[in-house]
N, C-alpha and C positions, 0 to 999 in steps of 0.2 A: 648227684641228686638222689633223693629217697622218697618213697611213698609208703603209706601205711598198708600193711598186708590186707586188712579188711577192705580197704578201698579197691585194691586190685582184684581180690576174689569176688567182689560184688559184680565186676564186669563179666565174669563167667558164671554168675548165678550160684555161687557157693556161699552159704551162710556160715560165717566164721565165728566161733566162740573160743576165747583163750587170750593169751598175751598178744596184743596187737603190735607186732614188731615193725620196725622200719625196714623196708626192703630196698637194697641198694643195687641189686643186680638180678637179672632173670636169665636163665639159660636152659637148654634142653640137653646139655652135655655135662655129665656128672664130673668130668675131669676139670671143667672150668669153674665149678662151684667155689665160692669163697665166702667170707663172712657176710651174713645177712642176705643170702641168696634165696630166691624162689626158684625151685627146680621143677621143670615139667618133664615127666618121664613118659616116653612113648611106648616103652616096653615094660611088661610086668616082670622085671628082673630084679631080684633082691640085691644083687651085687651093685647095680647102678644106684639104687636108693641108698645103700650103705655107704658107697663111695661119696655120693653127694653130701650126705650128712657129715661124714668125716671131714669133708672139705669146707664145711660151714653153712650148708643149706639149712634154713629154718622152717621151710614148708615144702612139701612135695605134692604136685598135682598129678594124679593118676587117672587113667581111663577107667571108668566105672559107671555107676548109676547116674551120677551127676554130670560127668564129663564123657561124652560119647566119642569126641574127636579131639585128642590132645594137641594135634597140630594146629587146628583152628584156635584152640584155647591159648596156645603159645603166642600166636599172632595177635590175638586180642589183648593179652596181658602186656606184651611189649609195646603195643600201640598206646595202651592206657598209661603205661609207665612214663612215656615221653609226651603225654598230654595231647594225644591224637594230632600229631603235626600235619598229617596228610590233609586234614580238614582246612588247614590254613594255606595250602598250596593247591595249584591247579596241576593235577597229576596226569601224565601222559605215559602210557605203556606201549612198548613195541615188542612184538613177538614174531617168530618165523625161523626157519632153518638158517637162511642166509639173509644178510642185510640189516640186522638189528643195530649193529654198531654204526654203520654208515648212515642209516636213517636217523638214529638218535643224535648223532653228532651234527648232522645237517640241520636238524630242528633247533638244537641248542645254539648253533652258530647264527641262524637267522633271528631267533628271538633276542639273543644277546646283542647283535648288531643294531637292533631296533629298540634298545633300551629296556628290555625285560630281563631281569636277573634270573638265570635259569640254572638249576642244579642238574647233575647227571650221575646216574648209577648204572654202570655197565661193565662190559667185558674188559676194556682197556684201562679205564680210569673212573674214579669216583670224585665228583666235584661238589663240595657242599660247604664252601666257605674256605676250605683248603682243598688241595688236589692230591690224591694218593692213587698209586697203581692198584688195580683190582686184584683180588684173590679168587673171586668167583663172579660169574655174570650177575646173578641175583643173590645178594648176601643173606646171611642168617638174619632172622627177624629182629633181634636185639640190635645188631649192627645197622640194619636197614633203617630202623626208626630213630636210632641215634643220629644217622646222617640227615634224615628228614628234620629232626629237631634242630640240628645245627643250621640247616637251610633256613628255617623259620627265623632263628635267632639272628642270622646274617641278612635278613631282608629279602630272601628269594621269593619270587612269585610263582615260578613254574618248576616242576621236577619231571625229567624224562628218565624212565626206567626201562632197561632191557629185561624183558620177562622171559627167563629160560624155562624150558619144559620141566626141569627138575624143581625149580623154584615154585612153579605153579602147582605141581603135584604135591609138594611138601607144604603147601598153603602159606608160603612166606608172604604172599601178596593178598591173602584171603580178605583181610579187613579193609583194604583200600578201595575206595570208590573212584574209579578213573573217569576223568572228564573225557579223555580220548584214548581209544585203543586201536593199534595199527597191526594189521597182518600183512607180512611181506611175501611169504611163500612157505611151502612145506615139501620137503623130500625126506628120504630115509636118513635118520641120524639118531644118535643116542639110543639105539635099540638094545645095546648092552644093558642099559638101565631100565628102559620101558618094556622090553621083551617083545613088543609088537608095534607095527606102524600105527595100528588103531589106537593103542594106548598113548603113543606119542602125539598123535593128532588130537585126541581127546584132552590131553594136557594143554595144548595150545588153545583149544576152544574155551577153556576155563576163563581166560582173560576177558572174554566178550559177554560173560553172563550178566554183568551189571553196569557196563560202561554207558555213558550218556551218548557218546558218538563213536561209531566204528568206521575205520578207514580200511578198506579191503582191496587187495590186489585182484583185479578182475581177470587177470591172465592166468591165475593159478587154477589148477584142475579141481581143487577142493573149495573154491570160493563160495559155492552155494551152501555148503555146510556151515561156513563161518558167517555168512549173511543170515542164515536161518537162526543161528544162535543169538544174534543181536536183538535186543529188545528196544533199543533207542534208535537214534538217527543213524542211517547207513550211507556212506559215500564210497565210491569205488574209483580206482585209477587203472589205467591201461596204457601199454605201448603198442597195442595191437587192435583194440576194438573201440568203435565209436559208441558202443552201448554203455560204456563206463561214464561216471560223472565227470571225470577229467581224463583227457587223453593226450599223449605226446604224439604230435604229427611232424612229418618232414624232418625226421631225425638224421643228422649228418655228423659223421665222425672225422676228426682231424687228429694229427699226431699229438697235439697239445691241448685239444679241447673237443667238446661235443656241443652241438646246438640242436634245439628243437622248438616247436611251437606248442605252448600249453593251451589246450582248447577245452572249453566247457560251454554250456548253454549261454553264458554271459561273458566269457573271457576268450580272447585270443592274444597271447603274449609270447614274445621271443625269449627263450631261456638259453643262457650260455654257461656251460660247466667247464672247469679245468680238470676234469676227470674223464675217463673213457669207459665205454662198454654199455651194452643194453641194460645191464643190471644197475649201473649208476643212473641211467635215465629213469628207470623204474623207482629206484631209491629216492632220487630227488623229487619225483612226482609225489610219492608218499609224504615226504617232508614238507613240500609246498602245500599240499592239501591240509595238512595239520596246521601249518603256520597261518593259512587263510582262516581256518576255524578259530585260531587264537586271536584274530583281529588284524593281521598284517595284510597289506595290499599286495597285489601281484607285482607292482613296481618295487616294493620293498623286498619281496622274495627274490626277484630277479637280480637286483643290485647286490644283495647279500651273497647269493650263490656265485656271482662273478668273482667274488673275493674269497670263496671257499676253496681251499687247496686239497681237500680230501681228508683222509683219516690215516693215522699211523698204521702201517702194515696192511693197508687195504689198497691194492694196486698202486703202491707207493713207488714213485720213480726216484731212485737214488741219484744224488748229484755226484757225477764222476767227470773226469776230464777225457774220457774215452769216446770214440766214435761209434760205440754200440751202447744200447740202453740196458740197464739192470733194474728190474722191478721185483719188489717183495710183496707177496700177497698171502692172506690167511686161508685161501682156498684149501679146505680139508675134507670136502665131500665131493662125490662124483659130479653133482650139479654145479657146485661152486667152481671146481676145476675146469669143467667144460666151458662155463661162462667166461672165466678169465682167459682161457686159451683162445676161444673164438673172438673175443674182443680184441686181443692183441694181434691176432692173425690178420685182421682187417687192414692194419696200417703198420705192421712191423717192418715192412720194407724188404728185408732179406730173410734170414732164417730165424725161426723161433726155437730157442733152446730152453728146455725145461729141466729143473731140478725138483724132485719131489719124493716123498715117501708116505707112509701111513702110520698112524699112531697104534701103539700096542695096547692090549687089554680093551680094545674097542671093536666096533663092528668089523668082523672079518669079511663079511659078504661084499662090502663096498670096494675092497682092495683090487680085485681083478677088474671090476668095472672101471675104476680109476686108471688102471694100467691100460685098458683098452682105449679109453678116451685120450690118454696121453699119447699113445702111439699113433692114433688116427689124426690128431691135430698138430702136434709138435713136430718139428723137423729133426731134432736130436733130443734124446731123453736120457737124463742121469737119474737112475733109481737109487735111492739112498735111504737112510734112517730118518725118522721124524722124532717122535717121543716114544721110544719102544717100551717104556715102563718095564714091566716084569717079563715081557716076551723076548724071545730070541730075535734080534733084528734081522738076521738072515732068513728066518722063517717068514717074517712079515714080507720081506722082499720077494721070496718065492711065491707067496700068495698074489702079489701084484703082478708078477711075471706071467701068471696063468692067463691074464687078459691080453698079453702082448705076443702070444705065440705065433699068430698068423700075420705079423707085421714085418715090413721091410725097413721100417724106421730104425736108424742106428740107436741102439740102447746100450748104455754103459752102466754097469753095476758097481757102485762104490759105497760100501756100507757106512764108512765114516763121512758124516755130512759135511764137515769142514773141507775134507779132501775133495768131495764131490763138487762143492761150490768152486774151489780152486780150479779143478779140471774143466768145469763148464765155462768159466771165464777165460781160460786158456784157449778154448775152442772158438770163442766169439771173435768175429771179424767185423769189419766196417758195415754198419747198417743192421746188424743182428740185434735181436732182443733176447735177453736172458731173464726168464721168469723163475724165481725161487719161491716155491709154493708150499703152504702147509702150516707155517709157524707165524707169519705175519708180525704182529706186535710183540710176540713172546721173546724175551731176552734170556731164555734158559732152555735146556733140554732135559727131559725126564728120563734118567737112566736107572732102572730098578725102581727103588722108592725114593730116589734123591733127585733134586733139581740142581743141575750144574750150569754155571754161566755159559750162555751161548747167544751172543748178539750178532745176528746175520749182517747188520750194517757194518759193524767193526770187522767182521770176517771178510766181507767184500772189499773194503778199503785196504785191508792187510794184503789180500790176494793181488789187488791191482798194483800195489807197490812193488810186488815181486814178479810181475809178468812183463 
Protein backbone atom coordinates (compact mmCIF):
# COMPACT_ATOMS: atom_id res chain seq x y z
CA UNK A 1 0.00 0.00 0.00
CA UNK A 2 1.01 3.63 -0.37
CA UNK A 3 -0.03 6.99 1.01
CA UNK A 4 0.73 10.56 -0.04
CA UNK A 5 3.55 12.22 1.90
CA UNK A 6 1.42 15.31 2.54
CA UNK A 7 -1.34 13.19 4.09
CA UNK A 8 1.09 11.57 6.52
CA UNK A 9 2.90 14.75 7.51
CA UNK A 10 -0.43 16.39 8.25
CA UNK A 11 -0.86 13.85 11.08
CA UNK A 12 2.18 15.32 12.88
CA UNK A 13 1.34 18.95 12.00
CA UNK A 14 4.06 19.46 9.40
CA UNK A 15 3.04 21.74 6.53
CA UNK A 16 4.58 20.24 3.42
CA UNK A 17 5.39 21.98 0.17
CA UNK A 18 7.11 20.20 -2.70
CA UNK A 19 6.69 17.04 -4.71
CA UNK A 20 3.96 15.01 -3.03
CA UNK A 21 5.51 11.56 -3.33
CA UNK A 22 3.82 8.23 -2.63
CA UNK A 23 5.18 6.73 0.59
CA UNK A 24 5.39 2.94 0.60
CA UNK A 25 7.34 2.35 3.82
CA UNK A 26 8.09 4.07 7.13
CA UNK A 27 11.01 3.24 9.41
CA UNK A 28 13.27 4.67 12.11
CA UNK A 29 16.18 2.43 11.05
CA UNK A 30 18.30 3.95 8.27
CA UNK A 31 19.51 0.47 7.27
CA UNK A 32 15.95 -0.60 6.44
CA UNK A 33 15.20 2.33 4.16
CA UNK A 34 14.28 1.51 0.57
CA UNK A 35 12.57 3.21 -2.35
CA UNK A 36 9.84 5.71 -1.34
CA UNK A 37 10.56 5.52 2.40
CA UNK A 38 9.67 8.08 5.05
CA UNK A 39 12.52 7.98 7.58
CA UNK A 40 12.10 9.11 11.20
CA UNK A 41 15.48 9.93 12.73
CA UNK A 42 15.68 9.94 16.55
CA UNK A 43 19.29 11.11 16.62
CA UNK A 44 20.78 14.23 15.03
CA UNK A 45 23.41 12.18 13.26
CA UNK A 46 24.33 13.03 9.69
CA UNK A 47 25.51 9.50 8.94
CA UNK A 48 22.02 8.08 9.63
CA UNK A 49 20.35 10.63 7.39
CA UNK A 50 22.89 10.11 4.60
CA UNK A 51 22.50 6.34 4.87
CA UNK A 52 18.71 6.63 4.75
CA UNK A 53 18.80 8.79 1.62
CA UNK A 54 21.28 6.45 -0.05
CA UNK A 55 18.89 3.58 0.60
CA UNK A 56 15.88 5.38 -0.92
CA UNK A 57 14.35 7.64 1.74
CA UNK A 58 12.45 10.54 0.16
CA UNK A 59 11.74 12.49 3.38
CA UNK A 60 13.33 12.65 6.83
CA UNK A 61 11.52 13.63 10.04
CA UNK A 62 13.89 15.12 12.61
CA UNK A 63 13.56 16.41 16.15
CA UNK A 64 13.29 20.17 16.04
CA UNK A 65 10.94 23.09 16.33
CA UNK A 66 8.01 21.26 14.74
CA UNK A 67 8.68 17.82 16.21
CA UNK A 68 9.63 17.62 19.89
CA UNK A 69 9.31 13.83 20.23
CA UNK A 70 10.25 11.75 17.21
CA UNK A 71 9.20 8.49 18.86
CA UNK A 72 5.65 9.77 19.25
CA UNK A 73 5.79 11.05 15.69
CA UNK A 74 6.92 7.64 14.43
CA UNK A 75 4.00 5.91 16.18
CA UNK A 76 1.49 8.43 14.79
CA UNK A 77 2.86 8.13 11.24
CA UNK A 78 2.80 4.32 11.24
CA UNK A 79 -0.73 4.33 12.64
CA UNK A 80 -1.90 6.74 9.94
CA UNK A 81 -0.17 4.75 7.17
CA UNK A 82 -2.25 1.69 8.08
CA UNK A 83 -5.50 3.67 8.38
CA UNK A 84 -5.66 3.69 12.20
CA UNK A 85 -6.57 -0.01 12.55
CA UNK A 86 -6.65 0.10 16.35
CA UNK A 87 -9.84 2.20 16.13
CA UNK A 88 -11.56 -0.77 14.45
CA UNK A 89 -10.47 -3.24 17.16
CA UNK A 90 -11.09 -3.50 20.87
CA UNK A 91 -7.56 -3.22 22.24
CA UNK A 92 -6.40 -5.00 25.42
CA UNK A 93 -2.93 -4.35 26.85
CA UNK A 94 -1.18 -6.53 29.44
CA UNK A 95 1.93 -5.43 31.32
CA UNK A 96 3.95 -6.68 34.28
CA UNK A 97 7.27 -8.36 35.05
CA UNK A 98 5.75 -11.85 35.04
CA UNK A 99 2.52 -13.28 33.68
CA UNK A 100 2.01 -11.22 30.51
CA UNK A 101 2.08 -14.21 28.18
CA UNK A 102 -0.05 -16.42 30.41
CA UNK A 103 -2.72 -13.76 30.95
CA UNK A 104 -2.78 -12.75 27.27
CA UNK A 105 -3.06 -16.34 26.09
CA UNK A 106 -5.86 -17.15 28.53
CA UNK A 107 -7.83 -14.07 27.44
CA UNK A 108 -7.46 -15.00 23.77
CA UNK A 109 -8.47 -18.59 24.46
CA UNK A 110 -11.65 -17.59 26.30
CA UNK A 111 -12.70 -15.01 23.71
CA UNK A 112 -11.98 -17.37 20.82
CA UNK A 113 -13.90 -20.25 22.42
CA UNK A 114 -16.93 -17.99 22.72
CA UNK A 115 -16.97 -16.80 19.13
CA UNK A 116 -14.88 -13.63 19.26
CA UNK A 117 -12.06 -13.53 16.72
CA UNK A 118 -9.03 -12.36 18.70
CA UNK A 119 -5.55 -11.32 17.61
CA UNK A 120 -2.45 -11.68 19.78
CA UNK A 121 0.86 -9.82 19.80
CA UNK A 122 3.32 -11.07 22.38
CA UNK A 123 6.48 -12.80 23.53
CA UNK A 124 5.87 -16.26 22.09
CA UNK A 125 3.71 -15.69 19.00
CA UNK A 126 1.92 -13.10 16.89
CA UNK A 127 -1.50 -14.08 15.56
CA UNK A 128 -3.06 -11.71 13.05
CA UNK A 129 -4.68 -13.85 10.37
CA UNK A 130 -1.61 -16.02 10.22
CA UNK A 131 0.60 -17.07 13.11
CA UNK A 132 4.31 -16.31 13.35
CA UNK A 133 6.90 -16.66 16.13
CA UNK A 134 7.71 -13.37 17.83
CA UNK A 135 11.06 -11.64 17.59
CA UNK A 136 10.31 -9.19 20.40
CA UNK A 137 7.48 -8.82 22.92
CA UNK A 138 6.20 -5.47 21.62
CA UNK A 139 7.20 -5.04 17.96
CA UNK A 140 8.43 -2.00 16.05
CA UNK A 141 5.63 0.47 15.25
CA UNK A 142 5.49 -0.31 11.53
CA UNK A 143 5.31 -4.07 12.16
CA UNK A 144 2.80 -3.56 14.97
CA UNK A 145 0.36 -1.55 12.86
CA UNK A 146 0.82 -3.90 9.90
CA UNK A 147 -0.36 -6.74 12.16
CA UNK A 148 -3.32 -4.67 13.38
CA UNK A 149 -4.18 -3.79 9.77
CA UNK A 150 -4.20 -7.51 8.89
CA UNK A 151 -6.38 -8.27 11.91
CA UNK A 152 -8.96 -5.78 10.67
CA UNK A 153 -8.73 -7.18 7.12
CA UNK A 154 -9.33 -10.69 8.51
CA UNK A 155 -12.36 -9.71 10.56
CA UNK A 156 -10.84 -9.73 14.04
CA UNK A 157 -12.77 -8.04 16.83
CA UNK A 158 -10.22 -7.96 19.65
CA UNK A 159 -6.45 -7.64 19.92
CA UNK A 160 -4.44 -8.52 23.02
CA UNK A 161 -0.96 -6.98 23.23
CA UNK A 162 1.81 -7.75 25.69
CA UNK A 163 3.18 -4.32 26.59
CA UNK A 164 6.89 -4.53 27.42
CA UNK A 165 8.62 -1.80 29.40
CA UNK A 166 10.96 -1.08 26.47
CA UNK A 167 8.03 -0.89 24.07
CA UNK A 168 6.24 1.59 26.34
CA UNK A 169 9.30 3.80 26.87
CA UNK A 170 10.00 3.84 23.14
CA UNK A 171 6.38 4.98 22.55
CA UNK A 172 5.53 2.02 20.30
CA UNK A 173 2.05 1.93 21.87
CA UNK A 174 1.73 5.69 22.31
CA UNK A 175 -1.06 6.29 19.79
CA UNK A 176 -3.28 3.37 20.87
CA UNK A 177 -6.30 3.94 23.09
CA UNK A 178 -6.75 0.75 25.08
CA UNK A 179 -10.20 -0.44 26.08
CA UNK A 180 -8.63 -2.50 28.89
CA UNK A 181 -5.16 -2.40 30.47
CA UNK A 182 -3.99 -5.11 32.89
CA UNK A 183 -1.21 -4.94 35.48
CA UNK A 184 0.04 -8.33 36.72
CA UNK A 185 2.97 -7.48 39.03
CA UNK A 186 6.32 -5.75 39.15
CA UNK A 187 9.72 -6.88 40.42
CA UNK A 188 13.22 -5.90 39.36
CA UNK A 189 13.89 -6.72 35.71
CA UNK A 190 15.44 -5.09 32.64
CA UNK A 191 17.45 -2.71 34.84
CA UNK A 192 20.29 -3.00 32.34
CA UNK A 193 18.05 -0.97 30.01
CA UNK A 194 16.10 1.24 32.43
CA UNK A 195 19.02 1.86 34.84
CA UNK A 196 16.75 2.01 37.91
CA UNK A 197 13.67 0.29 39.29
CA UNK A 198 11.89 3.66 39.39
CA UNK A 199 12.39 4.11 35.65
CA UNK A 200 11.22 0.55 35.03
CA UNK A 201 8.07 1.09 37.12
CA UNK A 202 7.33 4.42 35.41
CA UNK A 203 7.54 2.67 32.05
CA UNK A 204 4.87 0.18 33.13
CA UNK A 205 2.68 2.99 34.46
CA UNK A 206 2.50 4.55 30.99
CA UNK A 207 0.01 1.91 29.82
CA UNK A 208 -2.58 3.22 32.28
CA UNK A 209 -2.52 6.89 31.35
CA UNK A 210 -5.48 6.72 28.94
CA UNK A 211 -7.12 3.27 29.15
CA UNK A 212 -10.88 3.10 29.65
CA UNK A 213 -10.73 0.23 32.17
CA UNK A 214 -7.78 -0.86 34.30
CA UNK A 215 -7.46 -4.30 35.92
CA UNK A 216 -4.91 -4.22 38.74
CA UNK A 217 -3.32 -6.97 40.84
CA UNK A 218 -4.33 -5.96 44.36
CA UNK A 219 -1.64 -8.21 45.88
CA UNK A 220 1.26 -6.31 44.32
CA UNK A 221 3.17 -3.92 46.60
CA UNK A 222 2.91 -1.12 44.04
CA UNK A 223 -0.83 -1.44 43.33
CA UNK A 224 -1.66 2.00 44.74
CA UNK A 225 0.61 3.77 42.27
CA UNK A 226 -1.00 1.94 39.37
CA UNK A 227 -4.52 2.59 40.65
CA UNK A 228 -3.70 6.28 41.11
CA UNK A 229 -2.45 6.51 37.50
CA UNK A 230 -5.78 5.30 36.10
CA UNK A 231 -8.32 7.90 34.98
CA UNK A 232 -11.09 5.48 34.00
CA UNK A 233 -12.78 2.48 35.64
CA UNK A 234 -10.58 0.43 38.00
CA UNK A 235 -11.09 -3.22 38.92
CA UNK A 236 -8.80 -5.24 41.17
CA UNK A 237 -8.15 -8.94 41.69
CA UNK A 238 -6.49 -10.87 44.51
CA UNK A 239 -5.66 -14.32 45.80
CA UNK A 240 -5.21 -12.93 49.33
CA UNK A 241 -7.55 -10.03 50.09
CA UNK A 242 -11.33 -9.64 50.26
CA UNK A 243 -10.83 -5.93 49.55
CA UNK A 244 -10.33 -6.60 45.84
CA UNK A 245 -13.14 -6.47 43.28
CA UNK A 246 -12.56 -10.17 42.53
CA UNK A 247 -10.96 -12.70 44.86
CA UNK A 248 -9.92 -16.35 44.58
CA UNK A 249 -11.09 -18.27 47.67
CA UNK A 250 -10.58 -21.86 48.83
CA UNK A 251 -7.65 -22.48 46.47
CA UNK A 252 -6.75 -26.16 46.19
CA UNK A 253 -3.79 -27.65 44.33
CA UNK A 254 -3.72 -31.12 42.80
CA UNK A 255 -1.03 -32.86 40.71
CA UNK A 256 -2.91 -32.20 37.46
CA UNK A 257 -5.22 -29.30 38.30
CA UNK A 258 -6.05 -26.33 40.52
CA UNK A 259 -9.48 -25.28 41.78
CA UNK A 260 -10.78 -22.16 43.46
CA UNK A 261 -13.93 -20.11 43.98
CA UNK A 262 -14.21 -16.85 42.06
CA UNK A 263 -15.86 -14.38 44.43
CA UNK A 264 -17.11 -10.81 43.92
CA UNK A 265 -20.06 -8.77 45.22
CA UNK A 266 -22.35 -10.54 42.72
CA UNK A 267 -20.48 -13.76 41.81
CA UNK A 268 -19.52 -17.04 43.44
CA UNK A 269 -18.33 -19.57 40.87
CA UNK A 270 -16.10 -22.64 40.92
CA UNK A 271 -13.06 -22.43 38.59
CA UNK A 272 -10.95 -25.41 37.54
CA UNK A 273 -7.55 -24.99 35.87
CA UNK A 274 -5.30 -27.61 34.33
CA UNK A 275 -2.28 -25.58 35.39
CA UNK A 276 -0.60 -25.29 38.78
CA UNK A 277 0.67 -22.56 41.05
CA UNK A 278 -0.48 -19.44 42.89
CA UNK A 279 0.65 -17.38 39.93
CA UNK A 280 -1.63 -19.33 37.58
CA UNK A 281 -4.53 -18.62 39.92
CA UNK A 282 -3.66 -14.92 39.84
CA UNK A 283 -3.13 -14.94 36.07
CA UNK A 284 -6.43 -16.71 35.45
CA UNK A 285 -8.19 -14.19 37.70
CA UNK A 286 -6.83 -11.30 35.65
CA UNK A 287 -7.94 -13.02 32.44
CA UNK A 288 -11.42 -13.77 33.80
CA UNK A 289 -11.98 -10.18 34.94
CA UNK A 290 -10.97 -9.01 31.47
CA UNK A 291 -13.26 -11.55 29.75
CA UNK A 292 -16.18 -10.51 31.97
CA UNK A 293 -15.57 -6.88 30.97
CA UNK A 294 -15.67 -8.03 27.31
CA UNK A 295 -19.14 -9.48 27.86
CA UNK A 296 -18.54 -13.15 28.69
CA UNK A 297 -20.41 -14.81 31.53
CA UNK A 298 -18.75 -16.56 34.45
CA UNK A 299 -20.05 -19.87 33.09
CA UNK A 300 -18.42 -19.18 29.72
CA UNK A 301 -15.13 -18.27 31.41
CA UNK A 302 -15.23 -21.35 33.61
CA UNK A 303 -15.99 -23.74 30.76
CA UNK A 304 -13.26 -22.19 28.59
CA UNK A 305 -10.57 -22.42 31.28
CA UNK A 306 -11.37 -26.09 31.92
CA UNK A 307 -10.29 -26.65 28.31
CA UNK A 308 -7.20 -24.41 28.52
CA UNK A 309 -3.99 -26.42 28.77
CA UNK A 310 -1.63 -23.52 29.45
CA UNK A 311 1.10 -21.84 27.42
CA UNK A 312 4.17 -23.19 25.67
CA UNK A 313 7.17 -22.92 27.98
CA UNK A 314 5.12 -21.76 30.97
CA UNK A 315 5.15 -24.57 33.57
CA UNK A 316 4.81 -26.90 30.60
CA UNK A 317 4.65 -30.58 31.52
CA UNK A 318 6.45 -32.64 28.89
CA UNK A 319 4.91 -35.91 27.80
CA UNK A 320 7.35 -38.69 28.63
CA UNK A 321 7.00 -42.38 29.45
CA UNK A 322 8.94 -42.05 32.69
CA UNK A 323 7.73 -42.22 36.30
CA UNK A 324 9.14 -38.76 37.03
CA UNK A 325 7.92 -35.43 35.69
CA UNK A 326 9.82 -32.98 33.50
CA UNK A 327 8.64 -29.37 33.37
CA UNK A 328 9.94 -26.46 31.28
CA UNK A 329 9.35 -22.90 32.46
CA UNK A 330 10.42 -19.41 31.40
CA UNK A 331 11.22 -18.30 34.98
CA UNK A 332 14.20 -15.99 34.54
CA UNK A 333 13.74 -13.55 37.42
CA UNK A 334 14.15 -14.15 41.15
CA UNK A 335 10.41 -13.74 41.74
CA UNK A 336 9.49 -15.98 38.80
CA UNK A 337 11.89 -18.73 39.89
CA UNK A 338 10.66 -18.63 43.47
CA UNK A 339 7.00 -18.86 42.39
CA UNK A 340 7.71 -21.78 40.08
CA UNK A 341 9.70 -23.72 42.69
CA UNK A 342 7.20 -23.14 45.51
CA UNK A 343 4.31 -24.19 43.28
CA UNK A 344 6.01 -27.44 42.32
CA UNK A 345 7.20 -28.11 45.87
CA UNK A 346 3.59 -28.44 47.05
CA UNK A 347 2.86 -31.57 45.09
CA UNK A 348 6.13 -32.80 43.57
CA UNK A 349 5.87 -35.98 45.69
CA UNK A 350 9.56 -36.75 45.95
CA UNK A 351 12.58 -34.58 45.13
CA UNK A 352 12.53 -31.32 43.19
CA UNK A 353 15.51 -31.15 40.81
CA UNK A 354 16.30 -27.77 39.23
CA UNK A 355 18.33 -26.86 36.14
CA UNK A 356 18.85 -23.12 35.68
CA UNK A 357 21.25 -20.32 34.79
CA UNK A 358 21.13 -16.58 34.21
CA UNK A 359 21.35 -14.54 31.03
CA UNK A 360 24.47 -12.60 30.13
CA UNK A 361 24.64 -8.84 29.51
CA UNK A 362 21.65 -8.47 31.84
CA UNK A 363 21.08 -7.66 35.51
CA UNK A 364 23.98 -9.08 37.48
CA UNK A 365 22.33 -8.20 40.78
CA UNK A 366 19.64 -10.88 40.45
CA UNK A 367 22.07 -13.76 39.94
CA UNK A 368 23.05 -14.37 43.57
CA UNK A 369 19.44 -13.89 44.65
CA UNK A 370 18.31 -16.56 42.18
CA UNK A 371 21.06 -18.84 43.45
CA UNK A 372 19.90 -18.34 47.02
CA UNK A 373 16.27 -19.11 46.11
CA UNK A 374 17.27 -22.21 44.14
CA UNK A 375 19.31 -23.63 47.00
CA UNK A 376 16.62 -22.94 49.62
CA UNK A 377 13.73 -24.55 47.78
CA UNK A 378 15.06 -27.19 45.36
CA UNK A 379 16.47 -30.50 46.61
CA UNK A 380 19.15 -30.78 43.92
CA UNK A 381 20.41 -27.91 41.74
CA UNK A 382 22.27 -27.95 38.44
CA UNK A 383 23.73 -24.50 37.75
CA UNK A 384 24.40 -24.07 34.05
CA UNK A 385 24.43 -21.58 31.19
CA UNK A 386 21.34 -19.75 29.92
CA UNK A 387 21.85 -17.17 27.16
CA UNK A 388 25.37 -15.99 28.04
CA UNK A 389 25.50 -13.58 25.10
CA UNK A 390 28.87 -11.82 25.19
CA UNK A 391 29.69 -12.66 28.83
CA UNK A 392 31.87 -15.53 30.02
CA UNK A 393 29.38 -18.27 31.06
CA UNK A 394 31.60 -19.34 33.95
CA UNK A 395 31.66 -15.79 35.34
CA UNK A 396 27.85 -15.75 35.29
CA UNK A 397 27.82 -19.07 37.14
CA UNK A 398 30.25 -17.67 39.74
CA UNK A 399 27.83 -14.78 40.34
CA UNK A 400 24.99 -17.27 40.91
CA UNK A 401 27.07 -19.34 43.32
CA UNK A 402 27.60 -16.34 45.61
CA UNK A 403 24.02 -16.81 46.82
CA UNK A 404 24.50 -20.55 47.41
CA UNK A 405 27.53 -20.45 49.72
CA UNK A 406 25.67 -21.20 52.93
CA UNK A 407 23.59 -24.07 51.62
CA UNK A 408 23.79 -27.83 52.15
CA UNK A 409 21.73 -28.47 49.02
CA UNK A 410 23.66 -30.58 46.49
CA UNK A 411 24.80 -28.24 43.71
CA UNK A 412 26.30 -29.43 40.43
CA UNK A 413 28.06 -26.98 38.10
CA UNK A 414 27.86 -27.94 34.43
CA UNK A 415 28.38 -25.00 32.07
CA UNK A 416 27.10 -26.86 28.99
CA UNK A 417 23.31 -26.62 29.27
CA UNK A 418 22.63 -29.76 27.22
CA UNK A 419 24.94 -31.81 29.45
CA UNK A 420 23.33 -30.29 32.55
CA UNK A 421 19.88 -31.39 31.35
CA UNK A 422 21.20 -34.89 30.60
CA UNK A 423 22.76 -35.21 34.06
CA UNK A 424 19.65 -33.87 35.83
CA UNK A 425 17.48 -36.45 34.08
CA UNK A 426 19.96 -39.19 35.02
CA UNK A 427 19.55 -38.17 38.68
CA UNK A 428 15.74 -38.33 38.54
CA UNK A 429 14.03 -41.24 40.29
CA UNK A 430 10.42 -42.33 40.59
CA UNK A 431 8.20 -39.51 41.83
CA UNK A 432 10.79 -36.76 41.28
CA UNK A 433 10.08 -33.52 39.42
CA UNK A 434 12.73 -31.97 37.15
CA UNK A 435 12.27 -28.26 36.46
CA UNK A 436 14.29 -26.79 33.57
CA UNK A 437 13.99 -23.04 34.09
CA UNK A 438 14.94 -19.89 32.26
CA UNK A 439 14.31 -20.43 28.56
CA UNK A 440 10.75 -21.67 28.34
CA UNK A 441 9.43 -21.26 24.80
CA UNK A 442 12.82 -20.28 23.34
CA UNK A 443 14.20 -22.78 20.84
CA UNK A 444 17.64 -21.20 20.67
CA UNK A 445 20.60 -20.20 22.82
CA UNK A 446 22.42 -16.88 22.41
CA UNK A 447 26.17 -17.46 22.37
CA UNK A 448 28.14 -14.29 21.70
CA UNK A 449 26.07 -12.39 19.17
CA UNK A 450 24.64 -15.50 17.50
CA UNK A 451 21.50 -17.53 18.05
CA UNK A 452 22.14 -21.26 17.81
CA UNK A 453 19.37 -23.91 17.74
CA UNK A 454 18.57 -25.19 21.22
CA UNK A 455 15.16 -26.82 21.72
CA UNK A 456 14.88 -28.12 25.28
CA UNK A 457 11.97 -30.42 24.44
CA UNK A 458 14.07 -32.19 21.82
CA UNK A 459 17.04 -32.34 24.19
CA UNK A 460 14.91 -33.92 26.94
CA UNK A 461 13.53 -36.54 24.56
CA UNK A 462 17.04 -37.27 23.27
CA UNK A 463 18.33 -37.64 26.80
CA UNK A 464 15.52 -39.98 27.84
CA UNK A 465 16.29 -42.29 24.92
CA UNK A 466 19.82 -42.69 26.23
CA UNK A 467 19.11 -43.09 29.93
